[in-house]
LOZABA-113068 format. One record per residue (C-alpha): x, y, z; residue in three letters. Coordinates in pm, whole numbers, plus 32768, in hexadecimal, padded with zeros to 4 digits. Layout:
LOZABA-113068
XYZALA...
//
This chain:
LOZABA-113068
1CA36966260DMET1C6C6915277EGLY1C2867A52730ASP1D656795265EALA1E2F681E2782ASN1D97671F2870VAL1DF166012785ILE1F4D66902749SER1F9466B628BEASN1F0B655B2909THR1FE464B92800LEU2115657F2870ARG20E6650C29D9ASN20AA63A72963ALA21EE63A5289CVAL22B4642E29C3LEU221D63302AADLEU2257621629B8ALA23C8627529A4LEU23DB62852B1FTYR2326613B2B40GLY23FD609C2A32GLY253460F72AF4ALA249F60602C2DALA24365F242B79LEU25905EFC2AE6SER26185EE62C46LEU25435DBC2CA1ALA24355CDE2C10PRO22EB5CD22CCEALA217F5C6B2CD0ALA20755D752CF5PHE1F5F5CFC2DD7ALA1E605DE72D40GLN1E8F5D5D2BE1SER1EB05BEC2C22SER1DC15AE62CA4ALA1EE45A052D09THR1EF05A7F2E71GLU1D785A532E91ALA1D9658E12E47LYS1E6158832F78LYS1D2757EE3011ASP1D1E56E62EF8ASP1C0357962E45ILE1BD757132CE3GLN1AFB58312C6CTHR1AB2598D2CEEVAL19895A722CC0ASN1A0B5BBB2C3DVAL19465CF72C89VAL18B05D812B48GLY186A5C232AC2SER17615B242B21ARG182F5A052A9AARG192659322B61ALA1A81593D2AC7THR1BE458CB2B04ASN1C7959E52A35ALA1D6A5AE92ABFSER1D055C532AEEMET1DBE5CAD29ADTHR1CBC5BDF28ECASP1B8B5C9F296ATHR1ABA5D682875VAL1ABF5E952960VAL1BCF5F002A59PRO1BC05E442BA4VAL1CBF5E4F2CBEASP1CD05D202DA2LEU1D765D7E2EEBILE1DC75C532FCCPRO1DA15CB63138MET1E405B8D31E8THR1F9F5C1C3203ARG1F185D773253VAL1E4D5CF53379SER1F7F5C3633F9GLU208F5D3C33C2GLN1FFA5E893354GLY20495FD633F5GLY1EE1605233E7GLN1DDD5FC434D3PHE1C9C60113412ASP1C215FCC32B2LEU1C0061333234SER1D636198328BGLN1DEB604A320DTHR1D4E607830B5LEU1DBB61E530A9THR1F26617230BAASN1EF7605F2FB4ILE1DFD60CA2EA9SER1E4162132DF0PRO1CDA62312D72SER1C5B621A2EDCPHE1C5B63432FC9ASN1BFA63643135SER1C72647D3216THR1C316494338AARG1B8065DB33D2GLN1BAB66C234FBTHR1AC667E23555GLY19B06756347AALA18AD66F13582ASP181F65963539GLY190965683410ALA1A24654A350DASP19886408358CLEU19596353343EVAL1A6A63443333ASP19C9637631DFSER1A6562C630B4ALA1A52630A2F40ALA1AD662932DEELEU1B66635C2CCCARG1B3A64B02D72GLY19BD649E2D80LEU18D964A52EAEGLY18C363952FB4SER1759634F2F57ASP17B7630F2DEBGLN186F61CC2E44THR17A560932E89LEU18275FA72F97VAL17D45E342F99LEU18265D28309AVAL18435BCD3003ASN17955C582ED1GLY166A5CE62F94LYS16185E582FBCARG16905EF03102ARG15D3600A31AAHIS1659616A31C6THR169662333300SER157862F93399ALA165F64283393LEU1652652C3280VAL179465F73278ASN1753676932AELEU18AD67ED32FEPHE1A14679532ACGLY1AE5679E3172ALA1A62665B30D6ARG190F65D43076ASN1845670030E7ARG16D466B330BAGLY171D6540307CASN16C764043132THR17B462DD311EGLY18026180319BTHR18BB615432E4ASP19C8605B327CLEU1A62605D33D8ASN19365FA1345EALA19D45E6733C6ILE1B085DD83475PRO1C3F5D9A33A0LEU1C6D5C3C342CMET1B185BD3339FALA1B705C373238ILE1C035B503131LYS1C1E5C4D3017ASP1B905D902F8CVAL1B355DAC2E1DGLN1B215F0B2D8CVAL1A645F302C46LEU1ADD60732BA8ARG19B960A12ABDASP184F61122AC7GLY176D5FEC2B1CALA161260732B70ALA157F5F9D2A58ALA15FE5E6A2B13GLN15DB5EC92C81TYR14F55FF82C92GLY151461472D3CSER166061DA2DB3ASP1745611A2CC6ALA17AB62502BFDILE191C62612C5BALA193C60EB2C8DGLY18F55FC82D74VAL19B25F372E9CMET196B5DCE2EFAASP19F15D63304EILE1A1D5BE9305BGLY1A1A5B4E31B6LEU1ADB5A1C322ALYS1A4358C53259LYS1B7A57EF3281SER1BCC56F0338ELEU1CBC573D34AAGLY1CFB584F35A5CYS1DDB598135A6GLU1E035AB7367AALA1EBC5C003674VAL1F085D063776THR1F935E583718GLY20035FA237ACTYR204960ED3701GLY2073625D3748GLN20E3639D36A0TYR2249641236C3SER21BF653D3782ALA216564463897GLY1FEA64493879ASP1EE0639737AFGLY1F28624C3859LYS1E7F612737AAASN1E465FCC383APHE1DC05EAD3769LEU1D5A5D4E37CDALA1CB65C7736C2SER1C795B04368EALA1BDC5A243586TYR1B7358B835A1CYS1ADE57E03491GLY1A2456A634FEPHE19A6557C343AALA182D556D3467VAL1742547333BEALA182A54493296GLY186355BD326FGLY192E56D03316VAL18CC57E13408VAL19C858F73447GLY19B159DE3575ILE1A7B5B1E35A2THR1A8C5BF136DCGLY1B465D3C36F2GLU1B8C5E4B37F0PHE1C2B5F8D3771LEU1C7760AF3858ASN1CEF61E937A5ARG1D706305387AGLY1D4164753839ARG1E58653C3793SER1E8F66B337A8ASP1F5C678936BAARG1ED868DA3731SER1FD069EF377AGLU1FF66A8A38D4PRO1F2A6BBE3876ASP1E126AF437D7ASN1D066AA738DDPRO1C8B69633845ARG1CEF67FE37EEILE1D5567A1368BILE1D876635362BGLY1CF264DA3630ASP1BB3649736EATHR1BB663AC3811LYS1B04626937B3ALA1AC6611A3857LYS1A40600C376AASN19B45EBB37D3LYS19645DDF36A9THR18E75C7C3671LEU18BB5BDB3518TYR184C5A8334A8VAL185D59FA3345ASN1809589B32D4GLY178A57A631D5GLU16E356543214ILE167E5553310CPRO151154F530ECTHR146653E13029SER142E54CF2F06THR155155C42F1BGLY15FA56A2301CLYS156E57773134PHE164758A7317CTYR163A59B73281PHE16F65AE832F9THR16BA5BB63432GLY17715CD334D4GLY17435DC635F4VAL18195EE73664GLN17F85FE3377BTHR18D66114376DARG19076216387DASP19A9633F37D4ALA19FB64A2383ASER1A6B65CD376ESER1ACA672937DBALA1A05685B376DALA1A9169BC374APHE1B0D6A543890GLY1A506B5F3951ARG1B016C8339F9GLY1B056CD03B6CGLY1AF96E0B3C3FILE1B506F3E3B73GLY1ACC6EAF3A2DSER19856EFC3982ASP19226D9039B6ASP18A06DF53B0EILE17776DEF3B2DPRO17276D9639C2SER17D36C3F39BAARG186A6C123B13ASN18356C493C85SER193E6CE33D67ALA18C86C033E81ALA18F26AC33DB9MET1A1C6AF53CCFTYR1ADE6C2F3D31PRO1C066BC63C58ASP1B326B5A3B2FGLY1ADD69FA3AC5PHE1AC9690339A6VAL197A684F397FPRO198366DF3922PHE189466503821ILE186864E93890ASN17C263E937B3GLY17346296380BASP173161D236C4LEU167A608C3694ASP16A85FCB354EASP16045E8134F2ARG16115DB133B5TYR15815C5E335AALA154F5B8E3221THR14AE5A3731FEVAL1488598630B2GLY148158412FF4HIS153057E12EB0ARG14B156B72DEDSER147656202C97GLN132556442BEBLEU134E55652ABEGLY147955F82A05GLU145857472AB5TRP152157BD2BE1ASN1439586B2CD3THR1481594E2DF9ASP137859DB2EE1ILE13DD5AB73004SER13685BAE3109GLN14515CBF3187THR141C5DA732AETYR14E55EDB330CGLY14C35FD13429PHE159460FC3492ASN154961EB35B0ARG160A63133638LEU159B63B8377CMET164864F137FBTYR1694655A395DASN1758669B3993ILE184066B43ABESER192567BC3B58ASN182568B63ADDTHR170969963B50LEU15D06A403AD4ASN16386BAC3AF9ALA14CF6C233AFFSER14856B3F3C2BILE15C16BB43CDEALA156E6D213C99ASN14086CF53D0FGLN148E6C5A3E4FASP15776D843E7ELEU145E6E823E46VAL138C6DD03F4DLYS14A36DF2404CGLY15486CA2401FGLY16B56C543FD0LYS16786C553E5DGLY168C6AE43E0CILE15DD69E73D31SER15FE68703D05PRO174C68163C65ASP16CE66ED3B9BARG15A166C43AB4PHE14FA65B339EBASP14EA665D3896ALA1420655637DAGLY149164A9369AGLY141F63DD3572PHE1408627D34E6SER13F961D53393PHE1369607C334FGLU136A5FB1320FGLN12C85E6731A8TRP13305DD23057THR129A5C9B2FB7THR134B5C072E87ASN12FF5AF22D91LEU14115AA62C93ASP142159992B86LEU1536594E2A8CASN159558442992ARG16B15810289DTYR165357992741PHE178357022696SER1797572C251FGLY16975847251BVAL16EC59A2248EALA183F591D2426GLY18FC58552528ASP17FE58852640GLY1702596C26E6LEU16C259AC2857ASN15615A25289FVAL15065ABE29EDALA13C75B662A5EPHE131B5BB42BA2GLY126B5CAD2C7CGLY12915D762DB9GLU11A05E0C2EB4TYR12295F042FAEARG118F5FBE30D4VAL124360E1317EGLU11EB61A032B9LYS128462DB334BTYR12406376349ELYS12AF64AD3559ILE128D64B436D5PHE126F65F337A0ALA135E664638B8GLY130366A63A19GLU1275680A3A39PRO13B068953AD6GLY1475683F399BSER13B1693638C6TYR12DC6A2B3994ILE13146BA239B4ASP12D86BCE3B29ALA13326D3C3B69ASP12776DD23A42GLY12B56F003967LEU13AD700539DDGLY14726F3C3ADAPHE15776EB039EAGLY15976D473A54GLY15936C6E391CASN14966B56390CALA14EE69E8390AGLY161869193973SER175E69B73908GLN181A68F03802GLY16E468463778PHE157F68BF37B7PRO148867A537DBGLY137E673F36E5PHE123267E73731GLN10D767483736PRO109567EE35E7GLY11B967283556ASP112665D635B2ILE111165013477THR108963A93427ASN10B1637632B0ALA108B623E31DFARG10A461D43074ARG10BA609A2FA2HIS1144603E2E4FSER11185F222D5ATHR12165EBE2C52ALA12445DC12B3AALA137D5D832A6ATYR14025CB82946LEU15775C742922ASP161A5BC827F6LEU17875B6127CFGLU17F55AC62685ALA193B5A242619ASP191D5A7624A8LEU1A5E59BA2463ASP1BA759692511ALA1C135AD624FALYS1AD45B9F251ETHR19E85BCE2647LYS18B25CA52656LEU17E35D062784GLN16935DB82791GLY15A35E1028A9ALA145D5ECC28D2VAL13A95F1E2A17ARG12565FB32A6ATYR122160462BC2GLU10F360F22C5AASN110161BF2D9BPHE0FCA621B2E5DSER1042637F2E9AASP10BA63F62D44PHE105862FC2C37GLY110D62102B4ESER125162042A8DTHR12EF611F2989VAL146860F4296ATHR153F602D287CGLY16A45FBB2849LYS17715F302729LEU18D75EB62752ALA19C65DE5268AGLY1B2A5D692672SER1C085CED2559TYR1D485C27258AARG1E3C5CAD2489VAL1F3D5BA224DDASN1F855ABF2608PRO20235BE426C2GLU1F3D5D0A266ATHR1DCB5D4626AFLEU1D025E772644LEU1BC25ECC26FFARG1AB65FD82700ALA196460232798SER1847611C2780ALA173261362880SER1620620D290BSER15EC62202A81GLY152962C32B95PHE152B630B2D07ARG13E9632C2DC4ALA13DF644C2EBDPRO141F63B93012SER131163D4311ALEU1415648A31E9GLN142F659A30E0GLN12B965AB30A6ALA124A65B73211TYR136A663832E4PHE12F1675733BESER13B6683234AASER1340696A355ETHR13ED6A4F3652PHE139B6BA836D2THR14746CD53689ASP14476E4D36B1PHE14306EF8355FILE13FC706E3570GLY13B4704E36E3GLY12966F5C36A4VAL12A06DED3707PRO12706D2D35C3THR129D6BCA354FASP13C76B62347CVAL13486A3333BFVAL13D4692232E5LEU128068DF324EALA1209678331E8PRO119A67533082ASN102167763061GLY0FFA682431B3GLY0F55697431EEALA10986A3E31D8VAL111A6994309CALA0FC469AC2FF6THR0FA46B1F3047LEU11016B552FB5ALA109C6AA62E72GLY118F69832E9AILE112268662DB3PRO110866FD2E1DLYS125266442E14LEU128565552CF3LYS139464622C8AGLU14EE64C42C14GLU153764332ABBTHR168763DC2A20SER1732637828DDARG187962B928FFSER197F62462806PHE1ABF61802838THR1BD0611E2743LEU1CF6604B27B3GLY1DF45F3D2778ALA1EA75E30283CTHR1FFE5D9E27F4TRP207D5C59288ETHR21BB5BEF27D8PRO21FE5AE428E2SER216F5A5A2A24GLN22525B492ADFALA21EE5C8B2A2CVAL20A05D3C2A24SER204A5E9929A4VAL1EF35F3E297DTHR1E8C60982908ALA1D26611B28FAASP1CA862712890LEU1B4F62D6290ATYR1A5063ED28F5GLN1922641529D8ILE181F65232999LYS171E65542AABILE15E466222A80LYS151166B62B9AASP1604666B2CB4ARG156866AD2E06ILE161C67BD2EC7VAL15E968683014LEU15A869D62FCBSER16396AFF307FGLY15686BBA317FARG14686CAA30EFPHE14186DD931C8ASP13C06F4C31BAALA15256FAB315AASP153B6ED8301FASN13CC6EAC2FB8TYR12E16FA93061PRO11A76F3C2FA4GLU11CA6DD2300DLEU12256E383170ALA10E26EFF3187ALA101B6DC8312CLYS10D96CEF3222LEU10A56DE9333ASER0F306D973331THR0F946C4133B7LEU10856CD534B6GLY11B26C6533E7VAL12D86D5333C5GLY13C86C7732FDGLN13886B3C3235ALA14496A443161GLN13D369203093PHE143767E72FD6PHE1402682B2E62VAL144067762D14ASN150468932C7ASER166268352C06VAL16EF67802AD5ASP185366FC2AE3THR194F66532A00LYS1A6265712A83THR1B7F64FB29A8ARG1C9E64212A13GLY1D99630D29E2LEU1DDC61D92AB7ASP1F2E612B2A99LEU1FAB5FEE2B3ETHR20F45F392B08ALA218C5E102BBBSER22AC5D1F2BA6HIS23095BF62C7BARG24595B492C8FGLY25945B3A2D5FSER26D35BFB2DA0VAL280A5B532E2DALA27355A212E72GLY26335AE12F3CTYR24C45B0F2EDBLYS24745C772E80LEU23185CF22E26THR22EC5E4C2D8FTHR21AE5EFD2D2APHE215760512CA3LEU1FF660DF2C92ALA1F80623C2C3FALA1E4363022C09ASN1E2A64502B54PHE1CD564F42B5BSER1C3B66482B28LYS1AD666A52B85THR1A3E67E62B03GLU18EF688A2B46VAL186B68C229E6THR171C69632A38ASP165069EE2B57ILE14DC69EF2B10HIS14216A882C31ALA12AB6A522C5FPRO11D96B752BE3ALA11AD6C062D40SER13296C1B2D6ELEU13836C8A2C0CSER14856DA12C14GLY150A6D2E2D65PHE15E96C142CEAGLU170F6CA62DAEASP164E6C692EF1VAL15CA6B192E83LEU172C6AA32E33LEU183F6B8F2EA0SER19A46B742E22GLU1A026ACF2F68ARG18F369C62F44GLU194D698F2DD7ARG1AB569462E38LEU1A4068452F35PHE199A678B2E13ILE1ABB67B52D21GLU1BE567882E0AGLN1B6866F22F4FGLY1C6065DB2F01GLY1DB565F72E58PRO1DAB65F62CDDARG1EBE64F32CCBARG1F3563E12DAFLYS203962CF2D84ALA20C361AF2E4FTHR221361092E10LEU224F5FDA2EE9GLY236E5EE72F27PHE23515DA52FEDASP24975CE7302CLEU24A65B9430D7VAL25FD5B2E315ATHR25E159EF3223GLY25045A2A3353PRO25025BA73320VAL240F5C5B3239GLU24405DCC31EBTHR231C5E973163ASP235F5FF730E0PHE225860D3303CLYS2276622F2FA7ILE212562E12F91ILE2105641D2EC3HIS1FE0650D2EE8PHE1FA8661A2DE5GLY1F5B67892E28PRO1E0A68102E95GLN1D6C69682E8DTHR1C5C69B12F8ALEU1B8F6AE62FCFGLY1BA46BCE30F8THR1A946C5E31D7PHE1AC66DC2315CSER1AE96D5B2FF0GLY1BA46DED2EC9THR1A926EF42EA0ALA1B0C6F892FE8ALA1C736F822F70GLY1CD66E45302DVAL1D836D482F4APRO1D1A6BDD2F47ASN1DDD6AE13017ALA1EE76A352F44LYS1F5968E52FC8TYR209A68742F22GLU20D5670E2EB1ALA216066372FCBLYS220464E12FDCTHR22056403310ESER22A062AE3152ALA2248617C3221ASP2348607C3296LEU231D5F3A3358SER23E15E0033B3PHE23475CAC33F9THR24055B9734A8TYR23765A3A3484THR23BC599A35D5ILE232C584C3561ASN222857D93467LYS210F584E354BASN219D598F35E1THR22075ADD354CLYS227D5C2135E9LEU22605D643520THR22D45EC23575PHE22F65FFC34A6GLY227B6158345DGLY2187621A3384ASN21DE636A32E9ASN2339632D3376ILE23C2647C32FDPHE22B4653833BDASN222765EC328CVAL211666EF32CELYS202A67B031E9PRO207F690E3170THR20506A1A327ATHR1F296B063249GLN1E856C2D32F9ASN1DD36B893420ALA1CC06C953416ASP1C5E6C2132BAGLU1C676AA432D1THR1B3969C73301ASP1BAC69493455ASN1C4D6A8634DDGLY1DA869EB34D8PHE1ED86A3B3401LYS1E7869243311TYR1D48684D32D3ASP1D3B66D032D6SER1DA6669F316DVAL1E75659F30B0GLN1F0264BC31C4PHE1E7B657C32F0GLY1F22666833E3LEU1FB1659234FBASN210B65433472GLY21DA640A34AAALA215F62DC356BSER21F7619735E3TYR215F60413622PHE219D5ED83685ALA20CD5D9F3645ARG20DE5C3A36C0LEU202B5B3735E9TYR1FE959D2365AVAL1F4458B535A0LYS1EC7578D3668PHE
//
């Protein structure tokens, strides 16, 4: 009955949206960038490589066997109101979600991104078709992607990107781990000429000032092209806290310096290609505020001598991201060959400022001093490194298996390394000892301890076979199988079968079925965090225990293994003319053994386990565990029309995603059986099921009238329900966030063929999330960072020059 209701509600929403979209389309014809390859061909490309296929094609996206969105980024980088990739895609692609966090420690510094309502680590990101590394960060707090790692898309400058392809289908059989929700392939520019953009933006509240300076130049070198992009982005801090709230709520402060190079040079036997990128990011987020004199934060979390009026600690992160690929494409007889080496590195080091170690300050006071400690600490950090070697071969056999057969096969060898670095002693020590009340460690973020130091490594080997057959002029069939072996958990085999049938020149039916997997990240397997707390008057360790360590082993936590998935899609495309394009795709994704971050086990909720842990001096512990099965069902819709009104060019597009994720089973390990409510509380379950809105739609209009271009987008975010700290068991209702709709508007004036000036606003009607009880939200504010964020309206201006 529940499944019938889901399908009924999905179809009802689809019909309503189709009527709404039909009315919009009747106002003006348009071309939808996500459904057409036309815009991608402005660089005189005769064929394009479409993600999800290993065969070059000149077909449009409405001809693909599985749903693919092609999002040209040229106009966005020249005129867009968002200055980074994650926020840009959030306002364009309904199946994509990325929300800036606040009050979520390291997650404030890196914007996680996800597809189709699943986790950020269940989407694979490629750059020029090659696997990109993930962030070293594993998200521990915040309303999205808790317990997940993800890819930091904002490490790539917008000006360097030609297009983004989004494969909305499981593709682990083709690309390996992580491709459960889909695949994003970021294509970088390698065109001749130079261009630059400078931009400024801020929120209507007067803060969050952003400054952007970016430039790209493509040079002819040895018969090829080398493109270089440099970018400086300075994002100011915003603050939406109320006068009686002693903290800062809003965007982190971030300063990004980025350099990217991308090129291709002919050789005697083929083409040598290369990509390289480096970014340094100095970022700073605000932790929860500490009270001053008269509060119980003195001496536990504060010192009267240092911060008599209270203080807000700052969690500062120094991020270093590096990426490089070198490879060579050539012909080996009739076979196309591609051999490449890719390197990725991401490091995040914390330093905590405007803080103190209360135990040091209290010890100083007891000894007759003023009661002070250092106000800044190096808190340690972590890094992730990845080396990927690929060999790919493909060949098209005309007249085989019908009209033709494309055969592709190859292999991959990957090495990954993960490290945790300890902070300086002052960031974690308990200096005053039992009974004096000064909490250990730097306030806001206690440093990593020597016991947390990690140096983990693993490798994997993979082989795949991919077949694509044109059975006849109307029918295409695609199949893939992949074997992958990981040194830390063993091997897995995945497969995929997809096909399409052209009913008539205007209508295409398509479907796919696939199995998939996601290997546990090294970050999940080996992350370790320890801080000292007083439990029952006794100083004990609160531990996030690494898998396979002494604490996890004593607690009976099994070794992490891969998540597995089964995915199905069924869809259709309709292109009655070159001006009209419509696609609709239903999907279902079942995931077994999802890795989750458990709740904290202690003497209050599991006395027997707590007694065991106490032998190691541990008072509370939490773990990463394969314990949750989920089912995600949804519908993707796109519609576009291109034409003119009153002699002016008008482009209209409509895109929508409806999805619903449900936890279908919780299977605790034997040692935690009967304590499923601690392993995955209602609050944590809701983060999985509704961390992102269950529906999202974008309706856009682009009108060109002479030298003036007007771009207007309406972005609808569906409702969300999130848990509270007290929980419904304590009589506190869950947080209900109502559906909200925002709008972006911009105007571009073409001064001459090489110069454009754009100005406009985002969320121009200053829409905010639904107000909640601040004592029960994840960030201690009256609403969490959900849907479109919490900052309200913003305004911007850009100047673009081509030379």
